C-alpha positions in Angstrom: 33.2 0.7 3.7 30.6 3.8 1.6 27.0 3.8 2.2 24.0 5.8 -0.2 21.0 6.9 0.8 18.4 8.0 -1.6 15.3 10.0 -1.2 13.0 10.0 -3.9 10.0 11.7 -5.2 7.5 11.9 -8.3 10.2 13.0 -10.5 13.8 13.4 -8.9 15.7 12.1 -6.0 18.5 13.4 -4.4 21.4 10.7 -4.1 23.8 10.7 -1.0 27.6 8.8 -0.8 28.5 8.7 2.8 32.6 7.5 3.8 32.9 5.6 7.6 32.8 8.8 9.2 29.4 9.8 8.2 31.5 12.6 6.3 29.2 13.6 2.6 31.6 12.1 0.0 28.8 12.7 -2.7 25.7 14.4 -3.3 23.0 15.3 -6.2 19.5 15.4 -7.0 19.4 14.0 -10.2 16.1 13.2 -12.4 14.0 10.2 -12.3 16.4 8.5 -14.7 17.2 5.0 -14.2 20.5 5.6 -16.2 21.8 8.9 -15.0 21.4 7.3 -10.6 23.0 3.9 -11.9 25.8 6.3 -13.2 25.8 8.6 -10.7 26.8 5.8 -8.1 28.5 3.7 -10.4 32.1 4.8 -9.5 31.4 4.1 -5.6 30.0 0.4 -6.6 32.9 -1.8 -5.3 32.5 0.6 -2.4 29.1 0.9 -0.7 27.5 -2.5 1.4 24.2 -0.9 0.4 21.6 2.4 -1.2 18.8 3.3 0.5 15.8 4.3 -1.0 12.6 5.5 0.3 9.5 3.7 0.8 7.7 5.8 -1.3 4.8 5.2 -4.3 6.8 4.7 -7.1 9.9 2.7 -5.8 9.8 -0.2 -8.3 11.8 1.0 -11.0 14.6 2.3 -8.9 14.6 -1.0 -6.4 14.1 -3.2 -9.2 17.0 -1.5 -11.4 19.7 -1.0 -8.8 19.5 -4.3 -7.7 19.9 -5.3 -11.5 22.1 -3.4 -12.0 24.1 -4.7 -8.8 23.7 -2.4 -5.8 22.7 -4.0 -2.8 19.5 -2.6 -2.2 17.5 -1.5 0.9 13.5 -0.5 1.0 13.7 1.9 4.1 10.3 1.7 6.5 10.8 5.6 6.7 7.3 5.6 9.0 9.6 2.8 11.7 11.8 6.7 11.4 11.1 8.5 14.4 13.1 11.0 12.8 12.6 11.0 9.7 9.7 13.1 10.8 11.4 16.9 11.9 14.2 15.6 9.2 11.3 16.1 6.3 11.0 20.1 7.1 15.2 20.4 6.8 15.5 19.7 3.6 15.9 16.9 0.9 19.8 16.7 1.3 19.4 16.1 5.1 17.0 13.0 4.8 19.0 10.6 2.0 22.1 11.8 4.3 20.0 10.3 6.9 19.6 7.0 5.0 23.1 6.1 4.7 23.8 7.4 8.0 20.8 5.2 9.0 22.3 1.9 6.3 25.7 2.5 8.7 25.1 2.3 12.0 23.3 -1.4 11.0 19.5 1.2 12.7 17.9 0.9 9.0 14.5 0.1 9.1 13.5 -1.8 6.6 10.0 -2.8 4.2 9.9 -5.8 3.0 11.4 -5.7 -1.2 8.5 -7.4 -2.2 9.2 -10.5 -5.8 8.3 -8.2 -9.2 6.6 -11.5 -9.4 3.8 -10.8 -6.5 3.5 -7.4 -6.6 0.8 -7.2 -9.1 -1.6 -9.6 -6.9 -0.2 -7.0 -4.3 -1.0 -4.0 -5.7 -4.9 -5.3 -6.8 -5.8 -6.1 -3.4 -4.9 -2.2 -2.8 -7.6 -1.3 -5.6 -10.2 -3.6 -4.3 -9.3 -1.8 -0.2 -9.6 1.8 -2.3 -13.5 0.7 -3.5 -14.5 -0.4 -0.6 -13.5 2.2 1.3 -14.9 4.5 -1.9 -18.3 1.9 -1.0 -18.0 2.8 2.8 -17.7 6.9 2.2 -21.3 6.2 0.1 -23.1 4.4 2.5 -22.5 6.5 5.0 -23.5 9.8 2.5 -26.8 7.7 2.1 -27.0 7.0 6.5 -26.3 10.2 7.3 -28.9 12.1 4.7 -31.9 9.4 6.3 -31.0 10.3 9.6 -31.7 14.0 8.9 -34.7 13.7 6.4 -36.5 11.0 8.1 -35.0 10.5 11.9 -34.5 7.2 11.8 -31.0 5.0 11.2 -31.2 2.3 8.4 -27.6 -0.1 8.4 -25.5 -0.4 5.9 -27.0 -3.6 4.9 -30.2 -2.0 4.5 -29.0 0.5 2.6 -26.9 -2.0 -0.2 -30.5 -3.5 -0.2 -32.5 -0.9 -1.3 -33.2 0.4 -5.5 -34.1 3.5 -6.7 -37.7 2.8 -6.8 -37.5 2.5 -2.7 -36.9 6.2 -2.6 -39.7 7.0 -4.7 -42.0 5.9 -1.8 -40.1 7.3 1.1 -41.6 11.0 2.1 -39.0 12.9 0.5 -38.4 15.7 -2.1 -37.3 14.8 -5.3 -34.1 17.0 -4.9 -33.1 14.7 -1.5 -33.8 11.2 -3.2 -32.0 12.8 -6.4 -29.2 12.8 -3.6 -29.9 9.5 -2.4 -30.2 8.0 -6.4 -26.9 8.6 -7.4 -24.9 6.7 -4.4 -27.1 3.8 -4.8 -25.9 4.5 -8.0 -22.4 4.8 -7.2 -22.5 2.2 -4.8 -23.7 -0.8 -7.3 -21.7 0.1 -9.1 -18.6 -0.2 -6.6 -19.6 -3.3 -5.5 -20.5 -4.7 -9.3 -16.4 -4.1 -9.7 -15.2 -5.0 -6.1 -17.2 -8.3 -6.8 -15.3 -8.8 -10.0 -11.8 -8.4 -8.0 -12.5 -10.3 -5.3 -13.1 -13.1 -7.7 -9.6 -12.2 -9.5 -8.0 -12.5 -6.5 -9.3 -15.4 -4.4 -8.4 -17.6 -7.7 -4.4 -15.4 -7.4 -4.2 -17.2 -4.0 -6.3 -20.4 -3.8 -3.9 -22.5 -4.0 -1.2 -21.2 -1.6 -1.4 -24.1 1.4 -2.7 -21.0 3.8 -5.3 -20.6 2.0 -7.2 -24.5 3.0 -6.3 -23.7 5.9 -7.4 -20.3 7.3 -11.1 -20.4 5.5 -11.3 -24.2 7.7 -11.1 -21.8 10.2 -15.0 -20.7 11.1 -16.0 -16.9 11.1 -12.8 -16.7 7.7 -14.6 -17.1 5.0 -13.3 -16.4 1.0 -12.9 -12.0 0.8 -11.2 -12.4 3.9 -9.1 -14.9 3.5 -8.0 -13.1 0.9 -6.9 -9.8 2.8 -5.3 -11.3 4.9 -3.0 -13.8 2.6 -2.3 -10.5 0.2 -1.4 -8.2 3.4 1.1 -11.5 5.0 2.7 -13.2 2.8 5.4 -15.1 3.2 5.3 -14.3 6.6 2.1 -16.1 7.5 2.6 -19.1 9.4 -0.9 -21.1 10.5 -1.0 -23.7 12.3 -3.0 -27.0 11.2 -5.1 -27.9 15.3 -7.9 -30.1 15.5 -9.8 -27.5 17.5 -12.0 -27.0 14.7 -13.1 -29.9 13.2 -16.5 -31.6 14.2 
């Protein structure tokens, strides 16, 4: 029986194949070309118990291509591999070998290979989160300026309601006012795009049974229910209860 590990990078990958005795049978750095990776592994296809791919930002093409080619693919949860952090400094070849080694031992922490048709919605949810984080950064920037200039702290909700005209009524220098207006303009744009994404995400998850159950719980609104479902997907189990019924 053979085992393979692939240390995936932005434009190349190190592919390692080991045997039952943990000996390296083959190892090579290849460009991120599916034909070349599949061609390299094809020699041992009938003997391979599995192929481990790093869970990096760019794994979709490789995992899908290997599965289409008939390989049994595992997605390594590298964050859960304690030894992995240290090995990262010892070379990509060692990393690829180590992934195959963990698979051979049966102790490989794995991540979920989300079905292709569900990935776009999950990625859209991640884009929403990125925009929310950016909005928070600009809100905090305004909060800091206000505290520094006026000695009074404004809440995030107060900042969200601020308009450029409001800044003109405050005892602030023209340059400080301009800086705040720049933040407010970005906040408004981000809020507009966040609303667009949230609407689409809710349309995608509203038909799911979990959505109705989650939104029936006090304190869980449409946005939070959407985020919960997209984060936990099919692993989310909700017990129906009469506790919150009136």
